[in-house]
VEXVORO-399575 format. One line per field, with one value per residue: residue number from 1; residue in three letters; x, y, z of N, C-alpha, C, O, CB in turn. Coordinates in steps of 0.05 Angstrom, whole numbers. Atoms other than C-alpha are relative to their C-alpha. Glycine has a CB too. Layout:
// residues N
k [NUM,...]
r [ALA,...]
n_u [X,...]
n_v [Y,...]
n_w [Z,...]
ca_u [X,...]
ca_v [Y,...]
ca_w [Z,...]
c_u [X,...]
c_v [Y,...]
c_w [Z,...]
o_u [X,...]
o_v [Y,...]
o_w [Z,...]
cb_u [X,...]
cb_v [Y,...]
cb_w [Z,...]
This chain:
// residues 272
k [1,2,3,4,5,6,7,8,9,10,11,12,13,14,15,16,17,18,19,20,21,22,23,24,25,26,27,28,29,30,31,32,33,34,35,36,37,38,39,40,41,42,43,44,45,46,47,48,49,50,51,52,53,54,55,56,57,58,59,60,61,62,63,64,65,66,67,68,69,70,71,72,73,74,75,76,77,78,79,80,81,82,83,84,85,86,87,88,89,90,91,92,93,94,95,96,97,98,99,100,101,102,103,104,105,106,107,108,109,110,111,112,113,114,115,116,117,118,119,120,121,122,123,124,125,126,127,128,129,130,131,132,133,134,135,136,137,138,139,140,141,142,143,144,145,146,147,148,149,150,151,152,153,154,155,156,157,158,159,160,161,162,163,164,165,166,167,168,169,170,171,172,173,174,175,176,177,178,179,180,181,182,183,184,185,186,187,188,189,190,191,192,193,194,195,196,197,198,199,200,201,202,203,204,205,206,207,208,209,210,211,212,213,214,215,216,217,218,219,220,221,222,223,224,225,226,227,228,229,230,231,232,233,234,235,236,237,238,239,240,241,242,243,244,245,246,247,248,249,250,251,252,253,254,255,256,257,258,259,260,261,262,263,264,265,266,267,268,269,270,271,272]
r [UNK,UNK,UNK,UNK,UNK,UNK,UNK,UNK,UNK,UNK,UNK,UNK,UNK,UNK,UNK,UNK,UNK,UNK,UNK,UNK,UNK,UNK,UNK,UNK,UNK,UNK,UNK,UNK,UNK,UNK,UNK,UNK,UNK,UNK,UNK,UNK,UNK,UNK,UNK,UNK,UNK,UNK,UNK,UNK,UNK,UNK,UNK,UNK,UNK,UNK,UNK,UNK,UNK,UNK,UNK,UNK,UNK,UNK,UNK,UNK,UNK,UNK,UNK,UNK,UNK,UNK,UNK,UNK,UNK,UNK,UNK,UNK,UNK,UNK,UNK,UNK,UNK,UNK,UNK,UNK,UNK,UNK,UNK,UNK,UNK,UNK,UNK,UNK,UNK,UNK,UNK,UNK,UNK,UNK,UNK,UNK,UNK,UNK,UNK,UNK,UNK,UNK,UNK,UNK,UNK,UNK,UNK,UNK,UNK,UNK,UNK,UNK,UNK,UNK,UNK,UNK,UNK,UNK,UNK,UNK,UNK,UNK,UNK,UNK,UNK,UNK,UNK,UNK,UNK,UNK,UNK,UNK,UNK,UNK,UNK,UNK,UNK,UNK,UNK,UNK,UNK,UNK,UNK,UNK,UNK,UNK,UNK,UNK,UNK,UNK,UNK,UNK,UNK,UNK,UNK,UNK,UNK,UNK,UNK,UNK,UNK,UNK,UNK,UNK,UNK,UNK,UNK,UNK,UNK,UNK,UNK,UNK,UNK,UNK,UNK,UNK,UNK,UNK,UNK,UNK,UNK,UNK,UNK,UNK,UNK,UNK,UNK,UNK,UNK,UNK,UNK,UNK,UNK,UNK,UNK,UNK,UNK,UNK,UNK,UNK,UNK,UNK,UNK,UNK,UNK,UNK,UNK,UNK,UNK,UNK,UNK,UNK,UNK,UNK,UNK,UNK,UNK,UNK,UNK,UNK,UNK,UNK,UNK,UNK,UNK,UNK,UNK,UNK,UNK,UNK,UNK,UNK,UNK,UNK,UNK,UNK,UNK,UNK,UNK,UNK,UNK,UNK,UNK,UNK,UNK,UNK,UNK,UNK,UNK,UNK,UNK,UNK,UNK,UNK,UNK,UNK,UNK,UNK,UNK,UNK,UNK,UNK,UNK,UNK,UNK,UNK,UNK,UNK,UNK,UNK,UNK,UNK]
n_u [1,-19,-5,-8,-10,-6,-27,-4,5,18,-12,14,-14,19,-14,14,-19,-19,-14,3,1,0,8,-10,-12,-15,-5,-21,14,-18,13,6,-24,-15,16,1,-26,-23,2,11,-10,15,-9,-4,6,30,10,-7,17,27,0,-24,-7,8,-1,27,16,3,5,3,16,-2,21,-13,-28,-8,-19,14,9,-20,-28,-12,4,-25,-14,16,-3,-27,-1,19,-10,19,26,8,5,20,7,-1,-26,-15,-12,-22,-22,-11,-15,-24,-20,-7,-16,17,12,12,15,28,20,10,28,10,28,17,-13,4,-26,1,-20,-3,23,25,-1,-4,8,7,-8,20,-8,14,-8,-10,16,-9,-6,-18,12,17,-16,-16,-28,-23,10,-20,-14,-27,-19,-20,-25,-1,-20,9,27,12,21,27,11,-9,17,24,22,2,27,13,16,15,-4,22,-14,16,-16,15,28,10,-9,-6,-3,-17,-2,-20,4,29,11,4,10,24,2,-20,9,25,0,-21,10,-20,10,-10,-8,-17,4,-16,17,-6,7,25,21,-6,4,28,10,-17,-3,25,1,-19,12,22,-11,-15,18,-15,13,-14,-17,-21,-10,-28,-17,9,-19,-21,-24,-25,-8,-3,23,-8,20,19,8,22,-10,3,16,-9,18,21,9,29,8,29,16,-2,16,28,7,2,24,24,3,-3,3,-4,-28,-16,-22,-21,-20,-21,-24,-24,-9,22,4,28,1,22]
n_v [-14,-22,-5,-28,-5,-28,1,-24,-25,6,22,25,21,18,24,22,22,-9,-25,-17,-28,-17,-28,-17,17,-16,18,-12,-9,-18,-14,-28,-16,2,-10,-29,-12,12,14,27,20,25,21,23,25,2,6,28,17,-1,10,17,8,-23,7,8,-24,-7,-29,-18,-23,-21,-20,-26,3,-5,21,24,14,4,2,27,9,4,24,23,1,8,28,14,-13,4,-12,-27,-21,-18,-23,-27,-11,-3,27,4,-16,15,23,-10,-8,25,16,18,-15,15,23,-7,-7,-26,-5,-27,4,14,21,28,13,30,10,29,9,-1,-23,-27,-21,-26,-20,-21,-24,-2,-22,8,-10,-24,12,-17,-26,-6,-2,23,-3,3,-2,-4,23,6,-15,15,-7,11,21,20,-1,-26,0,7,-23,2,19,-16,17,6,5,20,19,21,23,19,25,22,23,24,-5,-15,-28,-12,-29,-8,-29,-2,-24,-3,-20,11,-19,14,3,20,26,8,24,19,18,19,21,-6,-28,-5,-28,-12,-10,-27,-23,5,-21,-26,3,-1,23,23,18,8,-5,19,26,-2,2,24,22,24,20,-1,-24,6,-24,5,-24,-12,8,-19,12,-10,20,27,18,27,18,11,-20,-16,-24,-26,-18,-28,-18,-16,12,3,23,6,-19,8,24,-8,-14,20,16,-16,-5,25,21,27,4,14,-17,15,-17,20,-6,1,27,18,8,1,16,-8]
n_w [-25,-3,-28,-3,-28,-7,-11,-17,14,23,15,5,15,15,8,13,6,20,-4,-23,7,-24,2,-22,-21,-20,-23,-17,-24,-14,-22,5,-3,25,22,1,-6,13,26,-5,18,-3,-19,18,-14,-1,27,6,-17,11,28,1,27,17,28,9,4,28,3,-23,8,-20,2,-1,-9,-28,-8,-9,24,20,-11,3,27,15,-8,9,29,6,-6,19,24,23,-7,11,-20,12,-17,11,7,-25,-6,19,-11,-23,10,14,-19,-14,18,15,22,21,-10,-7,19,-10,7,-6,-7,19,14,-8,4,-2,-18,4,16,-15,-18,11,-19,11,-19,0,-14,-26,-17,-27,-22,-13,-25,-16,-5,23,25,8,-8,18,27,21,11,-9,16,14,-12,-27,-6,-20,-11,-4,-20,10,15,28,15,6,7,29,9,-16,16,-13,18,4,7,11,-5,3,3,-23,1,-26,2,-23,-7,-21,-15,-3,18,27,20,8,29,9,-9,12,16,-8,-20,-10,-18,-27,-3,-23,-8,-21,-22,-11,16,15,-5,13,28,6,14,-7,23,11,29,13,0,19,27,6,-5,-8,-18,-26,-7,-20,-12,-5,-5,-25,-20,-8,14,-11,-20,12,-3,-4,11,-19,-18,9,13,-13,17,0,-15,13,26,-2,15,-5,15,28,3,-1,25,21,-4,5,28,16,-20,10,6,-20,-9,-14,-13,-6,-16,16,5,5,28,9,25,17]
ca_u [-143,-109,-76,-69,-27,-31,42,34,20,-9,30,-3,27,-13,6,-19,13,48,67,77,58,71,36,70,115,142,174,224,175,218,205,180,246,283,226,226,300,347,362,326,347,313,318,348,340,265,255,292,252,187,207,254,250,248,263,190,166,137,118,124,71,75,16,57,127,122,172,120,103,168,229,239,223,293,324,267,273,348,339,280,316,262,205,169,168,107,95,105,160,178,188,231,274,281,301,351,386,387,427,368,356,309,274,209,149,129,55,18,-52,-98,-45,-59,6,10,48,39,-9,-61,-43,-48,-52,-86,-56,-115,-101,-120,-110,-74,-112,-108,-72,-25,-65,-113,-58,-20,49,113,81,119,168,230,288,336,392,376,428,413,402,354,303,230,214,254,207,156,88,94,35,-16,-48,-101,-75,-129,-100,-132,-107,-134,-201,-209,-204,-171,-176,-122,-130,-67,-89,-158,-179,-200,-219,-291,-287,-225,-260,-325,-339,-283,-319,-280,-289,-246,-235,-177,-190,-139,-168,-129,-156,-222,-264,-229,-245,-314,-353,-302,-316,-390,-385,-324,-361,-421,-378,-335,-390,-344,-367,-314,-282,-216,-196,-121,-63,-91,-30,20,77,126,131,155,103,115,81,19,14,-49,-39,-28,-81,-58,-86,-151,-167,-239,-246,-315,-341,-316,-347,-413,-411,-398,-454,-503,-489,-472,-501,-492,-417,-371,-322,-255,-209,-145,-85,-16,9,-60,-72,-139,-160,-203]
ca_v [-399,-332,-322,-249,-229,-161,-148,-83,-10,-12,-74,-134,-199,-238,-310,-363,-428,-389,-321,-273,-200,-145,-78,-25,-74,-42,-85,-36,-3,56,89,160,189,164,182,255,266,219,192,125,60,-7,-61,-116,-169,-154,-156,-222,-252,-231,-251,-310,-326,-260,-295,-316,-243,-227,-154,-98,-44,22,68,128,143,161,120,72,52,56,54,-22,-26,-15,-70,-118,-102,-112,-181,-200,-183,-210,-173,-116,-52,-8,62,136,180,193,118,117,172,132,70,110,141,70,46,14,60,34,-18,21,19,92,107,173,146,97,50,-25,-63,-138,-173,-247,-288,-286,-219,-145,-80,-15,46,91,163,176,224,221,227,291,261,317,374,370,367,316,304,312,336,338,291,255,297,269,304,268,224,160,150,208,230,210,280,264,208,255,230,235,216,177,114,65,0,-46,-116,-169,-237,-304,-273,-237,-161,-129,-54,-23,45,55,123,145,185,175,212,194,208,164,107,108,41,6,-50,-100,-163,-142,-70,-54,10,51,69,130,196,167,222,277,250,268,206,158,101,100,132,89,26,49,56,-6,-53,-102,-167,-158,-97,-106,-51,-43,7,18,-11,32,18,59,-1,-72,-126,-196,-254,-277,-213,-171,-111,-43,5,74,128,162,113,105,36,27,91,68,0,32,76,17,-24,34,45,-26,-76,-136,-125,-173,-133,-163,-130,-172,-174,-159,-223,-253,-292,-283,-331,-312]
ca_w [-86,-73,-5,16,77,109,123,162,144,73,54,22,-3,-56,-67,-115,-138,-193,-166,-109,-117,-66,-58,-14,23,88,142,173,222,242,309,315,339,278,232,251,269,233,164,157,124,110,163,120,173,180,105,98,155,123,52,57,-17,-55,-121,-123,-127,-195,-182,-132,-137,-101,-88,-67,-42,32,71,101,29,-9,38,31,-43,-73,-31,-46,-121,-119,-88,-134,-198,-245,-210,-245,-205,-218,-192,-202,-229,-156,-145,-208,-177,-112,-151,-192,-132,-102,-162,-197,-256,-309,-265,-255,-300,-292,-290,-291,-282,-317,-344,-343,-334,-348,-293,-311,-355,-299,-267,-285,-247,-266,-232,-217,-199,-126,-69,-2,63,102,161,184,212,154,102,62,93,53,-12,-78,-111,-86,-110,-161,-123,-58,-25,13,69,76,127,123,99,36,18,-13,-33,-109,-151,-111,-141,-119,-151,-180,-182,-226,-204,-228,-244,-176,-172,-112,-102,-57,-23,18,41,64,4,-69,-133,-149,-224,-230,-195,-235,-267,-229,-193,-151,-110,-50,-28,19,58,97,165,193,168,143,175,135,66,39,18,48,49,32,-37,-54,-34,-75,-137,-130,-104,-68,-36,18,51,88,137,142,152,222,258,296,247,288,335,320,312,339,302,339,379,375,329,362,335,313,360,341,285,309,280,312,279,211,220,238,176,131,162,156,82,59,108,62,52,89,131,153,204,201,247,220,189,181,117,81,26,-33]
c_u [22,3,12,7,2,26,7,-1,-19,10,-18,17,-21,15,-20,21,22,16,-5,2,-2,-11,10,13,17,2,18,-11,17,-14,-2,24,16,-15,2,28,22,-5,-8,10,-17,13,2,-7,-31,-11,6,-17,-28,-2,24,8,-9,2,-27,-17,-1,-4,-1,-14,-1,-21,9,26,7,16,-14,-12,23,28,13,1,27,15,-15,4,28,3,-17,5,-18,-27,-4,-4,-18,-7,4,27,16,12,24,25,13,16,26,22,9,17,-15,-15,-12,-17,-30,-17,-15,-28,-8,-30,-16,13,-7,26,-3,24,7,-24,-27,-1,5,-8,-6,6,-19,9,-18,10,8,-19,13,7,19,-11,-17,14,13,29,19,-10,23,12,26,19,22,28,4,21,-11,23,-10,-22,-27,-12,9,-16,-27,-21,-1,-28,-12,-18,-16,3,-24,12,-20,18,-17,-30,-13,12,2,5,14,-1,17,0,-30,-11,-3,-9,-24,-1,20,-9,-26,3,21,-10,22,-14,8,11,16,-1,19,-18,8,-6,-27,-21,5,-3,-30,-8,15,-11,-26,-3,18,-12,-23,9,12,-16,14,-18,13,16,19,11,29,15,-8,21,19,27,26,11,3,-25,11,-22,-17,-10,-23,11,-6,-15,11,-20,-20,-9,-30,-10,-30,-17,0,-17,-30,-9,-3,-26,-25,-5,2,-2,6,30,14,24,20,19,23,21,24,10,-21,-3,-30,0,-25,-1]
c_v [21,5,29,5,30,0,23,25,-5,-24,-24,-19,-19,-24,-20,-22,9,25,13,29,17,28,14,-16,18,-17,14,12,18,15,30,18,0,12,30,13,-9,-9,-29,-19,-25,-18,-26,-26,-4,-7,-29,-20,-2,-12,-17,-8,22,-6,-7,25,7,30,13,25,20,22,29,-3,11,-24,-25,-16,-8,-5,-27,-9,-4,-25,-25,-4,-10,-30,-17,12,-3,14,26,19,21,22,26,9,4,-26,-5,15,-15,-25,8,7,-24,-18,-19,15,-19,-24,6,4,24,5,28,0,-12,-23,-28,-14,-30,-9,-29,-8,3,24,26,20,25,21,24,24,3,24,-10,11,24,-6,17,28,9,3,-27,4,-3,0,4,-26,-5,13,-18,5,-11,-21,-19,-6,28,-1,-7,22,0,-19,14,-17,-8,-2,-22,-18,-18,-25,-19,-25,-21,-25,-25,4,15,28,11,30,10,30,2,26,6,24,-13,23,-13,-4,-20,-28,-9,-24,-21,-17,-19,-21,6,28,3,30,8,12,28,23,-3,21,25,-2,-2,-25,-26,-13,-5,4,-19,-28,-1,-3,-27,-26,-26,-20,1,26,-9,27,-5,27,14,-6,23,-10,13,-18,-27,-17,-29,-19,-12,20,17,27,25,19,28,18,15,-11,-2,-23,-6,19,-7,-25,6,14,-19,-16,16,4,-25,-24,-28,-6,-14,17,-17,21,-19,10,1,-29,-20,-6,-3,-15,7,-18]
c_w [1,30,2,29,3,15,18,-17,-24,-16,-2,-17,-12,-9,-13,-4,-19,7,27,-9,25,-8,26,23,19,25,21,26,17,22,-5,2,-26,-23,-3,3,-18,-28,6,-22,4,20,-16,13,1,-27,-7,15,-11,-28,-4,-28,-19,-30,-11,-7,-29,-4,27,-9,22,-5,2,16,28,10,9,-24,-18,10,-7,-29,-15,8,-9,-30,-7,5,-19,-27,-24,5,-15,24,-13,19,-14,-9,26,9,-19,9,24,-9,-13,20,18,-18,-18,-22,-21,8,3,-25,10,-10,8,6,-22,-15,11,-7,4,17,-5,-17,14,18,-15,21,-16,22,-2,16,25,15,27,21,14,30,18,3,-23,-26,-7,8,-23,-30,-20,-8,14,-19,-12,12,29,3,21,20,4,21,-12,-16,-29,-17,-5,-14,-30,-9,16,-18,19,-19,-1,-12,-9,2,-2,0,24,-1,28,-3,26,4,25,15,-1,-16,-28,-18,-13,-30,-11,6,-14,-19,8,23,9,17,29,0,26,7,23,21,9,-19,-15,4,-16,-31,-6,-16,5,25,-15,-30,-15,-1,-20,-29,-6,5,8,15,28,2,21,10,8,3,26,22,6,-11,9,22,-13,5,2,-11,22,20,-11,-11,16,-19,1,15,-17,-27,-1,-18,2,-17,-30,-6,-1,-26,-23,2,-6,-30,-18,18,-10,-6,23,7,16,12,8,20,-19,-2,-6,-30,-6,-26,-16,-25]
o_u [45,-16,32,-8,15,29,29,5,-40,1,-30,32,-37,36,-41,44,43,39,-23,20,-18,-5,4,6,35,-17,21,1,23,-37,11,27,24,-3,4,30,39,-28,0,15,-28,37,-18,-18,-40,-30,-12,-25,-41,-23,44,32,-30,-9,-31,-38,20,4,-9,-4,-4,-21,-1,32,30,14,-3,-25,22,46,36,14,30,25,-2,8,31,18,-10,-10,-17,-44,14,-15,-11,-13,1,47,41,35,44,47,38,37,46,45,28,24,-4,-39,0,-28,-46,-8,-31,-33,3,-41,-18,-1,-9,34,-12,47,30,-43,-47,-17,21,-25,7,-5,-15,18,-42,23,-1,-30,37,-9,25,-5,-18,3,15,41,14,-6,45,2,39,17,32,47,24,28,-25,46,6,-31,-30,-27,-3,-16,-47,-15,-8,-47,1,-34,-8,-13,-35,19,-38,39,-35,-46,-37,36,-17,22,4,7,8,16,-44,-19,6,-17,-20,-7,15,-1,-32,21,23,-5,42,-37,-8,28,6,6,19,-38,-10,1,-34,-37,-14,2,-44,4,10,-13,-26,-13,11,-9,-27,-3,7,-10,9,-38,-1,28,12,20,35,3,-4,18,25,41,47,32,-11,-40,24,-45,-7,-29,-24,29,-29,-5,17,-44,-13,-18,-42,-27,-43,-37,-20,-31,-45,-31,-22,-40,-45,-28,-8,17,11,37,10,39,13,27,22,22,23,13,-16,0,-45,17,-47,-18]
o_v [16,11,35,0,44,-12,25,25,-17,-27,-33,-10,-31,-22,-25,-19,-2,28,5,37,10,39,5,-13,32,-22,3,10,11,24,40,37,22,25,40,37,7,-12,-41,-11,-30,-19,-40,-44,-27,-23,-43,-41,-23,-24,-9,-15,20,10,-7,22,10,41,2,39,12,34,46,-24,17,-46,-47,-36,-28,-13,-28,-29,-25,-40,-44,-27,-24,-44,-39,28,14,13,43,11,33,17,28,-6,2,-26,-16,5,-17,-30,-5,0,-22,-40,-38,11,-40,-38,-12,17,23,4,40,20,-2,-38,-32,-15,-39,-1,-38,8,7,25,27,14,32,19,41,22,-2,41,-31,33,29,0,9,46,33,13,-45,24,-19,-20,12,-48,14,11,-35,-10,-7,-35,-10,-6,47,-23,-7,17,13,-17,9,-38,-30,6,-42,-8,-22,-27,-26,-26,-28,-26,-29,-12,22,31,11,37,6,45,-1,29,0,44,-35,44,-32,-26,-32,-47,-33,-24,-42,-12,-23,-19,2,35,-3,46,-5,25,46,21,15,26,41,18,-21,-32,-46,0,-20,-14,-28,-41,-21,-16,-39,-47,-47,-12,-4,35,-21,43,-25,48,38,3,40,-25,8,-13,-33,-11,-38,-14,-20,15,21,38,29,23,38,15,23,4,-1,-18,-13,10,-4,-26,-4,10,-17,-21,4,4,-25,-38,-46,-28,-7,25,-31,40,-31,34,-11,-42,-43,12,-16,-11,9,-15]
o_w [-7,44,-11,47,-13,36,28,-41,-20,-39,17,-34,3,-22,-2,4,-19,-2,42,-24,43,-29,48,46,10,39,43,47,40,19,-23,-13,-36,-41,-25,-4,-27,-37,25,-45,25,23,-20,0,-2,-29,-17,5,-10,-35,-16,-33,-32,-46,-35,-19,-43,-25,47,-27,46,-26,-12,26,33,-2,5,-19,-32,-5,-15,-35,-28,-9,-19,-40,-27,-10,-27,-37,-42,-13,-17,44,-33,42,-39,-5,25,19,-10,7,26,1,-10,16,33,-10,-29,-26,-27,-9,5,-44,29,-34,26,14,-45,-29,35,-30,25,13,0,-21,2,37,-33,38,-35,44,-19,38,24,4,36,18,12,48,40,-13,-30,-45,10,2,-41,-44,-12,-2,24,-43,1,7,41,-16,40,12,7,29,-36,-35,-46,-41,9,-25,-36,5,22,-34,42,-37,20,-35,6,-11,15,11,22,-7,44,-20,48,-15,47,33,-20,-5,-32,-8,-29,-40,-32,-7,-13,-36,-5,46,-6,24,47,-17,48,-10,44,14,9,-42,-30,-14,-19,-44,3,-37,-8,45,-35,-44,-37,-22,-34,-45,-27,-6,-5,27,48,-17,41,-5,22,3,29,45,-11,3,-2,33,-32,24,-16,-6,43,35,-36,1,26,-41,23,12,-39,-44,-22,-36,-17,-29,-43,-26,-17,-35,-39,-17,-16,-39,-40,23,7,-12,47,-10,35,-1,30,26,-40,18,-12,-47,9,-43,-4,-43]
cb_u [3,-8,20,-23,26,-24,20,27,28,-1,25,-27,20,-14,13,-13,-15,-15,-9,23,-24,28,-31,-24,17,-14,12,14,-11,13,15,-21,17,7,-29,-18,7,10,27,-31,30,-2,-20,29,11,-12,14,30,0,-11,0,-5,-12,18,19,-14,11,-25,-26,29,-30,29,-21,-18,18,-26,16,-21,-20,1,0,-15,-17,18,3,-29,-6,20,-8,-30,27,-4,-2,-25,27,-26,18,-11,-4,-20,-21,-8,-9,-23,-18,-6,-11,-25,21,-20,21,21,11,0,-20,19,-19,5,-12,-10,31,-25,21,2,-9,1,4,-3,21,-16,23,-30,30,-27,-4,3,-23,29,-3,-22,13,28,22,-15,21,-2,6,15,-20,21,4,4,13,0,4,-27,27,-9,-2,-11,-1,-18,8,29,-4,8,-25,15,0,-18,18,-30,25,-23,17,-10,15,7,-15,7,-20,24,-27,29,-29,26,16,-7,18,-20,22,-25,4,27,-5,-11,6,26,-24,21,11,22,-24,30,-29,20,2,29,21,-11,0,29,14,-7,0,30,11,-22,7,26,-11,-15,22,24,-17,24,3,20,-18,23,-17,13,-1,-27,16,1,-3,-5,-20,24,-20,6,14,13,23,-21,-13,27,-30,3,17,9,13,-14,16,-6,11,30,5,-6,22,24,-1,3,21,28,-28,-16,14,9,-10,15,-12,15,4,22,16,-26,15,-13,0,3]
cb_v [-19,25,-21,20,-14,12,-1,-2,13,25,-8,6,-16,15,-13,9,-24,6,20,-6,6,3,3,16,-22,27,-25,21,-23,20,-6,10,-9,-29,-8,10,-5,-23,2,1,-7,-14,-3,-1,0,27,19,-5,9,28,24,-25,-27,24,-23,-16,23,-14,5,6,-10,13,-5,22,13,4,11,7,17,24,4,-19,19,24,0,3,27,15,-6,4,-11,-30,4,-2,13,-16,0,19,27,11,-22,9,27,-9,-15,24,23,-14,-15,-14,19,-10,-9,26,-24,23,-21,18,27,19,4,-13,12,-13,4,-16,-28,-25,-4,4,6,1,9,-11,25,-26,21,9,-22,23,-27,1,21,25,22,-4,-19,-26,23,19,4,-31,23,6,30,-11,12,-26,-15,12,28,-7,26,-8,-26,24,14,-25,-7,13,-17,8,-15,12,-10,5,2,-20,-25,-14,18,-15,15,-10,11,-5,24,4,26,-23,10,15,27,6,0,24,7,16,-15,14,-27,-21,19,-10,5,21,-18,1,5,-27,7,7,-25,25,5,7,-26,14,29,0,-7,26,22,-1,-5,7,-28,-25,24,-17,8,-16,19,-11,-24,5,3,28,-1,-14,3,-7,-23,-22,18,6,3,12,-1,9,19,28,-28,26,-25,3,28,-5,-20,18,21,-18,-10,28,19,0,1,-4,27,-28,24,-19,15,-7,-20,19,-9,12,-27,28,-30,30]
cb_w [24,-16,12,-9,5,19,-23,14,-10,-18,13,-15,18,-24,25,-28,-11,-25,-21,22,-20,12,-3,12,-12,6,-9,-15,16,-20,26,19,24,-6,4,22,28,17,-16,0,5,-27,25,-10,29,10,-21,5,29,-1,-20,16,-8,7,-4,22,17,-11,-15,13,-8,1,20,14,-20,17,23,20,-15,-17,30,17,-16,3,31,6,-13,18,29,9,-7,-4,30,-18,11,-8,25,21,-14,22,-3,-28,9,18,-20,-18,18,9,15,18,-13,-18,27,16,-5,-8,14,-23,7,-19,1,-15,20,-29,29,27,-9,16,22,-27,20,-9,-5,11,-18,16,3,4,20,-1,-4,-14,5,6,3,-31,23,6,-2,9,-30,2,17,-30,1,9,10,-14,27,-26,13,24,13,0,17,-18,7,-6,-30,22,-18,5,8,-19,23,-29,27,22,-3,27,-17,14,-4,-4,5,-11,-12,30,-2,0,-21,9,-13,13,29,-16,-28,10,-10,16,-8,8,0,-5,9,-11,24,8,-20,8,29,6,-11,-16,-29,3,10,14,-6,15,28,4,-4,18,-24,17,-12,2,9,-12,25,-22,-24,8,-9,31,-30,13,24,12,-23,30,-15,15,8,22,-28,10,8,-29,17,-3,-3,-7,8,29,4,-8,22,24,-7,0,29,13,-9,-15,11,-25,-6,-10,17,-20,25,-26,23,12,23,11,-5,-2,6,-9]
């Protein structure tokens, strides 16, 4: 049995009896004023509360380096010293300026990285959703000359990946932004497809063409939470404005009526 927890934003925690693997872990949930005005830093108390035993973490995988995907990663990696860190050259820069040079397995697209005897990830080249006035926010690479702490605008997107995690024979496909590159996804079937919600209307063929290619049994809708606000355990998740969850659900049902669709709450555990 694999237990998967949606930890907020694009964050997922995968747990088996042997390992814990994180994708895009983000627990800090910085408010909008700080995001747009001030330099930002990880909330160490929030991270420790969410991950009380970071020594169990085998791998941290990062789809792209915007702050809501990568801000907390250096601290987590520093605490989980044996964990593999997998991501882009931009992530490697972030790790280096955080004092963790050499910790990142740098991918450029298509690499399959072994994480454990029963776990591997393929870093598929992808695209970011057009969520800022029809554009990708904070384009480019994190600068090697940057100093921490830095503003959210310094956490540039870098190369965008859609991690394909194989774990104990089950394939999980993670799309942490509402976009994809069809030719990169061809032939990449999966069991469980995680789909970012915000921005879904601005990506041609999303999600119907992606579902057609990957042929999942289950689709999980996530990254729809308003991650600029704190989330209390047990509280209903605040939905990001203009997400149109109902419209997305209707599109999926129209094109893939047999697919099981899950809309979890932040902190909810799903078992596969």
